[in-house]
N, CA and C atoms as a LAMMPS dump frame, in Angstrom:
ITEM: TIMESTEP
0
ITEM: NUMBER OF ATOMS
504
ITEM: BOX BOUNDS ff ff ff
-5.0000000000000000e+02 5.0000000000000000e+02
-5.0000000000000000e+02 5.0000000000000000e+02
-5.0000000000000000e+02 5.0000000000000000e+02
ITEM: ATOMS id mol type element x y z
1 1 1 N -26.537 -421.076 245.363
2 1 2 C -28.086 -421.067 244.703
3 1 3 C -28.343 -420.358 246.625
4 2 1 N -28.71 -418.86 246.643
5 2 2 C -29.031 -418.285 247.924
6 2 3 C -30.509 -418.554 247.878
7 3 1 N -31.134 -418.957 249.204
8 3 2 C -32.297 -418.942 249.664
9 3 3 C -32.556 -418.61 250.568
10 4 1 N -33.989 -417.813 250.875
11 4 2 C -34.294 -417.435 252.368
12 4 3 C -35.361 -417.281 252.38
13 5 1 N -36.265 -417.248 253.446
14 5 2 C -37.589 -417.072 253.69
15 5 3 C -37.455 -415.674 253.355
16 6 1 N -39.466 -415.849 253.087
17 6 2 C -39.484 -414.425 252.271
18 6 3 C -40.407 -413.644 253.424
19 7 1 N -40.386 -412.781 253.98
20 7 2 C -41.378 -412.06 254.509
21 7 3 C -41.608 -410.217 254.618
22 8 1 N -40.844 -409.962 253.583
23 8 2 C -40.776 -408.257 253.432
24 8 3 C -40.157 -407.926 252.18
25 9 1 N -40.529 -406.522 252.09
26 9 2 C -39.674 -406.172 250.917
27 9 3 C -38.225 -405.722 251.289
28 10 1 N -38.051 -405.975 252.331
29 10 2 C -36.759 -405.611 253.096
30 10 3 C -35.605 -406.54 252.7
31 11 1 N -36.511 -408.247 252.56
32 11 2 C -35.458 -408.995 251.907
33 11 3 C -34.59 -408.725 251.06
34 12 1 N -35.312 -408.382 250.021
35 12 2 C -34.608 -407.906 249.228
36 12 3 C -33.22 -406.999 249.101
37 13 1 N -33.292 -405.989 249.959
38 13 2 C -32.618 -405.227 250.521
39 13 3 C -31.642 -405.872 251.302
40 14 1 N -31.732 -406.611 252.048
41 14 2 C -31.203 -407.151 252.994
42 14 3 C -30.21 -408.279 252.32
43 15 1 N -30.81 -408.934 251.302
44 15 2 C -29.888 -409.759 250.631
45 15 3 C -28.796 -409.179 249.724
46 16 1 N -29.517 -407.931 249.56
47 16 2 C -28.099 -407.401 248.639
48 16 3 C -26.865 -407.16 249.755
49 17 1 N -27.149 -406.845 251.055
50 17 2 C -26.466 -406.273 252.007
51 17 3 C -25.383 -407.666 252.363
52 18 1 N -26.096 -408.609 252.287
53 18 2 C -25.408 -410.108 252.759
54 18 3 C -24.637 -410.785 252.232
55 19 1 N -25.142 -410.748 250.8
56 19 2 C -24.405 -411.96 250.053
57 19 3 C -22.952 -410.882 249.379
58 20 1 N -21.945 -411.72 249.546
59 20 2 C -20.625 -410.857 249.44
60 20 3 C -20.555 -410.811 247.896
61 21 1 N -20.656 -411.897 246.978
62 21 2 C -20.713 -412.19 245.612
63 21 3 C -21.99 -411.506 244.809
64 22 1 N -21.751 -411.198 243.93
65 22 2 C -22.776 -410.565 242.91
66 22 3 C -23.752 -411.608 242.384
67 23 1 N -25.323 -411.636 242.215
68 23 2 C -26.067 -412.216 242.262
69 23 3 C -27.174 -411.609 241.692
70 24 1 N -27.852 -412.908 241.111
71 24 2 C -29.141 -412.192 240.399
72 24 3 C -30.628 -412.819 241.053
73 25 1 N -31.439 -412.412 241.16
74 25 2 C -32.633 -412.574 241.162
75 25 3 C -33.543 -413.282 240.412
76 26 1 N -33.99 -414.379 240.806
77 26 2 C -35.018 -415.125 239.967
78 26 3 C -36.383 -414.738 240.892
79 27 1 N -37.597 -414.291 239.99
80 27 2 C -38.69 -413.815 240.453
81 27 3 C -39.781 -413.761 239.635
82 28 1 N -40.887 -413.864 240.097
83 28 2 C -42.429 -413.864 239.136
84 28 3 C -42.493 -412.795 238.133
85 29 1 N -42.801 -412.68 237.283
86 29 2 C -43.171 -411.995 235.955
87 29 3 C -43.729 -410.555 236.533
88 30 1 N -45.112 -410.932 236.956
89 30 2 C -45.945 -410.053 237.728
90 30 3 C -45.094 -409.016 238.083
91 31 1 N -44.198 -409.121 239.187
92 31 2 C -43.901 -407.752 239.775
93 31 3 C -42.904 -406.368 238.875
94 32 1 N -42.866 -407.126 237.515
95 32 2 C -42.516 -406.141 236.791
96 32 3 C -43.237 -405.415 236.259
97 33 1 N -44.721 -405.403 236.634
98 33 2 C -45.595 -404.487 236.508
99 33 3 C -46.1 -403.672 237.335
100 34 1 N -45.432 -403.378 238.554
101 34 2 C -45.463 -402.899 239.782
102 34 3 C -44.592 -401.093 239.218
103 35 1 N -45.213 -399.999 239.553
104 35 2 C -44.625 -398.741 238.973
105 35 3 C -43.315 -398.466 239.618
106 36 1 N -42.393 -398.004 238.706
107 36 2 C -41.111 -397.99 239.212
108 36 3 C -40.424 -398.872 239.921
109 37 1 N -40.559 -399.634 240.717
110 37 2 C -39.865 -401.052 241.611
111 37 3 C -39.963 -401.684 240.085
112 38 1 N -40.797 -401.769 239.197
113 38 2 C -40.948 -402.774 238.119
114 38 3 C -39.726 -402.37 237.109
115 39 1 N -39.526 -400.842 237.21
116 39 2 C -38.474 -400.587 235.968
117 39 3 C -36.985 -401.131 236.306
118 40 1 N -36.872 -400.684 237.755
119 40 2 C -35.575 -402.036 237.879
120 40 3 C -35.34 -403.544 238.101
121 41 1 N -36.98 -403.679 238.615
122 41 2 C -36.67 -405.288 239.128
123 41 3 C -36.688 -406.234 237.65
124 42 1 N -37.09 -405.494 236.423
125 42 2 C -37.001 -406.171 234.901
126 42 3 C -35.634 -406.023 234.763
127 43 1 N -34.419 -404.999 235.242
128 43 2 C -33.18 -405.15 234.5
129 43 3 C -32.351 -405.863 235.464
130 44 1 N -32.634 -406.559 236.669
131 44 2 C -31.739 -406.997 237.42
132 44 3 C -32.348 -408.287 238.292
133 45 1 N -33.472 -408.917 237.074
134 45 2 C -34.086 -410.317 237.764
135 45 3 C -34.199 -411.226 236.514
136 46 1 N -34.126 -412.431 236.891
137 46 2 C -34.53 -413.372 235.864
138 46 3 C -36.251 -413.362 235.967
139 47 1 N -36.369 -413.172 235.236
140 47 2 C -38.538 -412.988 235.397
141 47 3 C -38.772 -414.59 234.776
142 48 1 N -40.025 -415.013 235.609
143 48 2 C -40.199 -416.435 235.427
144 48 3 C -42.039 -416.044 235.191
145 49 1 N -42.637 -416.449 234.295
146 49 2 C -44.214 -416.788 234.257
147 49 3 C -44.494 -418.011 234.761
148 50 1 N -44.916 -418.272 236.266
149 50 2 C -44.903 -419.608 236.596
150 50 3 C -45.758 -420.617 235.923
151 51 1 N -47.234 -419.784 235.506
152 51 2 C -47.954 -420.493 234.533
153 51 3 C -47.46 -421.126 233.162
154 52 1 N -46.301 -420.84 233.073
155 52 2 C -46.163 -420.972 231.57
156 52 3 C -44.863 -421.755 231.475
157 53 1 N -44.87 -423.172 231.142
158 53 2 C -43.792 -424.373 231.021
159 53 3 C -42.515 -423.968 230.227
160 54 1 N -42.694 -423.129 229.484
161 54 2 C -41.651 -422.697 228.256
162 54 3 C -40.912 -421.537 229.405
163 55 1 N -41.382 -420.695 229.792
164 55 2 C -41.009 -419.255 230.717
165 55 3 C -40.071 -420.224 231.885
166 56 1 N -41.02 -421.337 232.368
167 56 2 C -39.851 -422.113 233.515
168 56 3 C -38.738 -422.535 232.9
169 57 1 N -38.737 -423.377 231.586
170 57 2 C -37.303 -423.759 231.307
171 57 3 C -36.715 -422.721 230.666
172 58 1 N -36.798 -421.597 230.434
173 58 2 C -36.078 -420.65 229.955
174 58 3 C -35.249 -420.314 231.221
175 59 1 N -35.736 -420.198 232.212
176 59 2 C -35.033 -419.479 233.326
177 59 3 C -34.176 -420.31 233.448
178 60 1 N -33.639 -421.409 233.217
179 60 2 C -32.767 -422.671 233.473
180 60 3 C -31.312 -421.934 232.489
181 61 1 N -32.214 -421.785 231.075
182 61 2 C -30.621 -421.705 230.266
183 61 3 C -30.387 -419.877 231.031
184 62 1 N -31.287 -419.251 231.054
185 62 2 C -30.921 -417.441 231.599
186 62 3 C -30.249 -417.917 232.877
187 63 1 N -30.334 -418.751 233.782
188 63 2 C -29.548 -418.872 235.068
189 63 3 C -28.326 -419.382 234.714
190 64 1 N -27.735 -420.27 233.516
191 64 2 C -26.991 -420.871 233.386
192 64 3 C -25.774 -419.875 232.576
193 65 1 N -26.425 -418.92 232.179
194 65 2 C -25.626 -417.697 231.421
195 65 3 C -25.053 -416.873 232.683
196 66 1 N -25.919 -416.73 233.535
197 66 2 C -25.337 -415.808 234.573
198 66 3 C -24.531 -416.545 235.603
199 67 1 N -24.77 -417.961 235.645
200 67 2 C -23.692 -418.496 236.088
201 67 3 C -22.343 -418.879 235.685
202 68 1 N -22.059 -418.753 234.671
203 68 2 C -21.051 -419.164 233.634
204 68 3 C -20.509 -417.605 233.719
205 69 1 N -21.169 -416.628 233.755
206 69 2 C -20.53 -415.148 234.149
207 69 3 C -19.998 -414.702 235.579
208 70 1 N -20.164 -415.953 236.5
209 70 2 C -19.851 -415.543 237.815
210 70 3 C -20.64 -415.153 238.791
211 71 1 N -21.562 -415.305 238.56
212 71 2 C -22.555 -414.579 239.209
213 71 3 C -23.507 -415.492 240.185
214 72 1 N -23.86 -415.36 241.119
215 72 2 C -24.719 -416.352 241.951
216 72 3 C -26.554 -416.364 241.572
217 73 1 N -27.195 -417.003 241.836
218 73 2 C -28.712 -416.897 241.855
219 73 3 C -29.247 -416.763 243.152
220 74 1 N -30.315 -415.907 243.215
221 74 2 C -30.938 -415.85 244.737
222 74 3 C -32.579 -416.296 244.312
223 75 1 N -32.971 -417.511 245.03
224 75 2 C -34.608 -417.373 244.86
225 75 3 C -35.417 -417.497 246.363
226 76 1 N -36.208 -416.995 246.28
227 76 2 C -37.098 -416.843 247.378
228 76 3 C -37.912 -418.31 247.42
229 77 1 N -37.777 -419.037 248.166
230 77 2 C -38.497 -420.817 247.424
231 77 3 C -39.818 -420.829 247.961
232 78 1 N -40.105 -419.949 248.885
233 78 2 C -42.067 -419.592 248.885
234 78 3 C -42.417 -419.275 247.957
235 79 1 N -41.872 -418.648 246.94
236 79 2 C -42.792 -418.189 245.907
237 79 3 C -43.65 -417.019 246.206
238 80 1 N -43.27 -416.202 247.132
239 80 2 C -44.429 -414.905 247.296
240 80 3 C -43.723 -414.979 248.976
241 81 1 N -44.52 -413.752 249.602
242 81 2 C -44.58 -413.621 250.922
243 81 3 C -45.71 -414.361 251.499
244 82 1 N -45.387 -414.942 252.477
245 82 2 C -46.976 -415.943 252.982
246 82 3 C -47.768 -414.892 253.822
247 83 1 N -48.563 -415.205 253.974
248 83 2 C -49.593 -414.605 255.026
249 83 3 C -48.946 -414.136 256.669
250 84 1 N -49.061 -413.078 256.965
251 84 2 C -48.83 -412.73 258.556
252 84 3 C -48.702 -413.591 259.483
253 85 1 N -49.616 -414.549 259.569
254 85 2 C -49.265 -415.658 260.44
255 85 3 C -48.564 -417.09 260.412
256 86 1 N -48.306 -416.969 258.901
257 86 2 C -47.629 -417.917 258.611
258 86 3 C -45.97 -417.78 258.747
259 87 1 N -45.41 -418.299 259.49
260 87 2 C -44.063 -418.662 259.973
261 87 3 C -43.202 -418.683 258.953
262 88 1 N -43.048 -419.934 258.388
263 88 2 C -42.459 -419.963 257.129
264 88 3 C -43.545 -421.153 256.145
265 89 1 N -43.644 -421.012 254.65
266 89 2 C -45.023 -421.481 254.186
267 89 3 C -43.703 -422.844 253.107
268 90 1 N -44.244 -423.605 252.653
269 90 2 C -43.976 -424.547 251.975
270 90 3 C -43.036 -423.862 250.721
271 91 1 N -42.238 -424.908 250.426
272 91 2 C -40.966 -424.426 249.432
273 91 3 C -41.425 -425 248.356
274 92 1 N -41.143 -424.071 246.856
275 92 2 C -41.516 -424.582 245.722
276 92 3 C -40.162 -425.146 245.108
277 93 1 N -40.132 -426.011 243.903
278 93 2 C -39.009 -427.053 243.705
279 93 3 C -37.92 -425.872 242.669
280 94 1 N -38.307 -425.007 242.245
281 94 2 C -37.696 -424.465 241.107
282 94 3 C -36.14 -423.98 241.667
283 95 1 N -36.018 -423.754 243.025
284 95 2 C -34.54 -423.594 243.283
285 95 3 C -33.594 -424.559 243.59
286 96 1 N -34.201 -425.648 243.849
287 96 2 C -33.892 -426.92 244.473
288 96 3 C -33.621 -428.039 243.1
289 97 1 N -34.262 -427.519 242.359
290 97 2 C -34.275 -428.187 240.634
291 97 3 C -33.046 -427.858 240.061
292 98 1 N -32.86 -425.924 240.181
293 98 2 C -32.063 -425.777 239.454
294 98 3 C -30.445 -425.917 239.749
295 99 1 N -30.674 -426.293 241.44
296 99 2 C -29.44 -426.151 241.984
297 99 3 C -29.024 -427.704 241.49
298 100 1 N -29.293 -428.449 241.775
299 100 2 C -29.076 -429.9 241.308
300 100 3 C -28.918 -430.321 239.739
301 101 1 N -29.595 -429.286 239.419
302 101 2 C -28.932 -429.49 237.618
303 101 3 C -27.842 -428.883 236.846
304 102 1 N -27.819 -427.467 237.686
305 102 2 C -26.416 -427.181 237.765
306 102 3 C -25.4 -427.378 239.045
307 103 1 N -25.409 -428.27 239.689
308 103 2 C -24.346 -428.922 240.496
309 103 3 C -23.984 -427.604 241.086
310 104 1 N -24.941 -426.781 241.845
311 104 2 C -24.214 -425.364 242.44
312 104 3 C -24.664 -425.807 243.815
313 105 1 N -23.742 -425.342 244.831
314 105 2 C -24.373 -425.281 246.232
315 105 3 C -25.538 -424.215 246.682
316 106 1 N -26.262 -425.105 247.727
317 106 2 C -27.449 -423.794 248.127
318 106 3 C -26.901 -423.547 249.562
319 107 1 N -27.296 -422.103 249.692
320 107 2 C -26.886 -421.408 250.812
321 107 3 C -27.984 -420.576 251.612
322 108 1 N -28.465 -421.743 252.504
323 108 2 C -30.068 -421.187 253.467
324 108 3 C -29.55 -420.187 254.051
325 109 1 N -30.371 -419.157 254.18
326 109 2 C -30.336 -417.774 254.528
327 109 3 C -31.791 -417.511 255.591
328 110 1 N -31.69 -417.065 256.922
329 110 2 C -32.616 -416.933 257.604
330 110 3 C -33.091 -415.7 257.65
331 111 1 N -33.929 -414.897 257.893
332 111 2 C -34.029 -413.459 258.152
333 111 3 C -35.019 -413.397 259.526
334 112 1 N -34.887 -412.875 260.186
335 112 2 C -35.69 -413.313 261.671
336 112 3 C -36.696 -412.034 261.739
337 113 1 N -36.066 -410.685 261.633
338 113 2 C -36.859 -409.37 261.607
339 113 3 C -37.668 -408.624 260.858
340 114 1 N -37.588 -408.915 259.576
341 114 2 C -38.049 -408.387 258.529
342 114 3 C -39.553 -408.114 258.421
343 115 1 N -40.374 -408.805 258.952
344 115 2 C -41.686 -409.052 259.148
345 115 3 C -42.006 -407.728 260.126
346 116 1 N -41.175 -407.683 261.221
347 116 2 C -41.756 -407.22 262.478
348 116 3 C -41.184 -405.545 262.16
349 117 1 N -40.369 -405.474 261.225
350 117 2 C -40.115 -404.069 260.977
351 117 3 C -40.623 -403.308 259.675
352 118 1 N -41.19 -404.37 258.808
353 118 2 C -42.046 -403.611 257.358
354 118 3 C -42.436 -404.468 256.827
355 119 1 N -43.551 -405.208 257.39
356 119 2 C -44.153 -406.32 256.661
357 119 3 C -45.171 -405.538 255.573
358 120 1 N -45.87 -406.513 255.36
359 120 2 C -46.738 -406.13 253.914
360 120 3 C -47.938 -405.667 254.371
361 121 1 N -48.504 -405.543 255.785
362 121 2 C -49.569 -405.135 256.158
363 121 3 C -49.515 -403.549 256.302
364 122 1 N -50.555 -402.831 256.103
365 122 2 C -50.608 -401.074 255.965
366 122 3 C -50.278 -400.941 257.586
367 123 1 N -49.766 -400.016 257.5
368 123 2 C -48.866 -399.386 258.844
369 123 3 C -48.857 -400.135 259.979
370 124 1 N -48.002 -401.015 259.444
371 124 2 C -47.306 -402.041 260.819
372 124 3 C -45.746 -401.553 260.635
373 125 1 N -45.58 -402.527 261.284
374 125 2 C -43.925 -403.06 261.767
375 125 3 C -43.556 -401.494 262.622
376 126 1 N -42.205 -401.613 262.684
377 126 2 C -41.749 -400.435 263.521
378 126 3 C -39.906 -400.546 263.502
379 127 1 N -39.364 -399.336 264.626
380 127 2 C -37.913 -399.736 264.544
381 127 3 C -37.469 -400.771 265.478
382 128 1 N -36.081 -401.162 264.963
383 128 2 C -35.67 -402.175 265.469
384 128 3 C -34.347 -402.939 264.609
385 129 1 N -33.741 -403.468 265.397
386 129 2 C -32.658 -404.554 264.62
387 129 3 C -33.191 -405.508 263.382
388 130 1 N -32.558 -405.508 262.705
389 130 2 C -32.745 -406.142 261.069
390 130 3 C -31.702 -407.506 261.36
391 131 1 N -31.898 -408.972 261.556
392 131 2 C -30.949 -409.899 261.87
393 131 3 C -30.971 -410.81 260.706
394 132 1 N -30.113 -411.43 260.626
395 132 2 C -30.175 -412.613 259.205
396 132 3 C -28.596 -413.291 259.583
397 133 1 N -29.229 -414.834 259.494
398 133 2 C -27.863 -415.744 260.015
399 133 3 C -27.777 -416.802 258.019
400 134 1 N -26.604 -416.732 257.623
401 134 2 C -26.254 -417.627 256.7
402 134 3 C -26.009 -418.673 257.129
403 135 1 N -26.374 -419.804 256.615
404 135 2 C -26.211 -421.216 257.134
405 135 3 C -25.155 -421.793 256.488
406 136 1 N -24.325 -422.878 257.286
407 136 2 C -23.514 -423.872 256.023
408 136 3 C -24.437 -424.264 254.94
409 137 1 N -23.704 -424.397 253.939
410 137 2 C -24.358 -424.566 252.655
411 137 3 C -24.482 -425.897 252.368
412 138 1 N -25.202 -426.5 251.562
413 138 2 C -25.617 -427.728 251.037
414 138 3 C -24.85 -427.985 249.423
415 139 1 N -24.126 -428.532 249.458
416 139 2 C -23.334 -429.3 248.17
417 139 3 C -24.143 -429.851 247.54
418 140 1 N -24.135 -429.699 246.457
419 140 2 C -25.106 -430.736 245.207
420 140 3 C -24.319 -431.062 244.534
421 141 1 N -22.848 -431.408 244.628
422 141 2 C -22.348 -431.861 243.24
423 141 3 C -22.433 -433.388 242.912
424 142 1 N -22.94 -434.278 244.443
425 142 2 C -23.237 -435.711 244.379
426 142 3 C -24.65 -435.809 243.832
427 143 1 N -25.304 -434.731 244.258
428 143 2 C -26.708 -435.111 244.075
429 143 3 C -27.479 -435.414 242.644
430 144 1 N -28.551 -436.217 242.152
431 144 2 C -29.364 -436.208 241.187
432 144 3 C -30.333 -435.314 241.124
433 145 1 N -30.93 -434.687 240.184
434 145 2 C -32.366 -434.212 240.109
435 145 3 C -33.654 -435.015 240.996
436 146 1 N -33.196 -436.096 241.065
437 146 2 C -33.959 -436.782 241.719
438 146 3 C -34.042 -436.387 243.271
439 147 1 N -33.425 -435.772 243.606
440 147 2 C -32.794 -435.598 244.757
441 147 3 C -33.268 -434.29 245.549
442 148 1 N -34.248 -433.667 244.715
443 148 2 C -34.556 -432.365 244.875
444 148 3 C -35.544 -431.741 246.173
445 149 1 N -36.631 -432.912 246.161
446 149 2 C -37.313 -432.765 247.149
447 149 3 C -36.739 -432.906 248.642
448 150 1 N -35.897 -433.948 248.825
449 150 2 C -34.897 -434.166 250.052
450 150 3 C -34.286 -432.93 250.328
451 151 1 N -33.482 -432.304 249.292
452 151 2 C -32.596 -431.125 249.229
453 151 3 C -33.535 -429.554 249.601
454 152 1 N -34.954 -429.849 249.068
455 152 2 C -35.659 -429.049 249.451
456 152 3 C -36.112 -428.918 251.035
457 153 1 N -36.502 -429.969 251.599
458 153 2 C -37.06 -430.295 253.125
459 153 3 C -35.755 -430.028 254.032
460 154 1 N -34.584 -430.626 253.54
461 154 2 C -33.432 -430.297 254.435
462 154 3 C -33.178 -428.669 254.383
463 155 1 N -33.119 -428.001 253.637
464 155 2 C -32.8 -426.317 253.716
465 155 3 C -33.919 -425.858 254.52
466 156 1 N -35.582 -425.992 253.956
467 156 2 C -36.847 -425.78 254.646
468 156 3 C -36.369 -425.775 256.051
469 157 1 N -35.919 -427.038 256.594
470 157 2 C -35.727 -427.452 257.899
471 157 3 C -34.671 -426.729 258.6
472 158 1 N -33.777 -426.517 258.034
473 158 2 C -32.78 -425.518 258.719
474 158 3 C -33.513 -424.055 258.684
475 159 1 N -33.916 -423.515 258.058
476 159 2 C -34.624 -422.171 258.065
477 159 3 C -35.756 -422.291 259.197
478 160 1 N -36.413 -423.422 259.004
479 160 2 C -37.7 -423.466 260.589
480 160 3 C -37.241 -423.464 261.547
481 161 1 N -35.961 -424.648 261.981
482 161 2 C -35.847 -424.896 263.109
483 161 3 C -35.08 -423.524 263.838
484 162 1 N -34.35 -422.251 262.755
485 162 2 C -34.003 -421.047 263.128
486 162 3 C -34.799 -420.49 263.816
487 163 1 N -35.776 -420.203 262.853
488 163 2 C -37.011 -419.321 263.333
489 163 3 C -37.584 -419.81 264.338
490 164 1 N -37.827 -421.126 264.751
491 164 2 C -38.534 -421.287 266.026
492 164 3 C -37.415 -421.155 267.306
493 165 1 N -36.379 -421.207 267.085
494 165 2 C -35.409 -421.192 268.475
495 165 3 C -36.391 -419.951 269.086
496 166 1 N -35.868 -420.271 270.6
497 166 2 C -36.171 -418.907 271.601
498 166 3 C -35.152 -418.068 271.284
499 167 1 N -35.432 -416.631 270.789
500 167 2 C -34.441 -415.655 270.781
501 167 3 C -34.744 -414.593 272.112
502 168 1 N -33.988 -414.164 272.387
503 168 2 C -33.818 -412.785 273.215
504 168 3 C -34.748 -411.655 272.732
């Protein structure tokens, strides 16, 4: 289970560059309506309607099929891109519920610069480095589904601590 802070549309491309293993994104259904982007999104993503409990349950079955095919799963646990002034939003349970249910490790990833390079604000951003850090993974084999909130907090703390370090 790959999880990272979500700051920009660059996050998707950077995740594709970082991961050595093939994976599939889990993302919200609404993004499938975006012209052109939605066409590709529907083909490479497990889509979820977060307002529909049947849709959320179906994601687990589709994810298990993909895991059985040898793919990893990638989720941005903030559930969307936070406001510009928010460094790291709260994490939703989905990624951690799925990781504990399927007993797959969670790999936290920190994206440092994507918001500065290509944010969602009109005419913002600029050239410069795009950096990321892949952290040590969290093993979930011994965790129960009841431990998902602790796992969620541990992973968020790893990413937040990395984002708040003084950087050159």
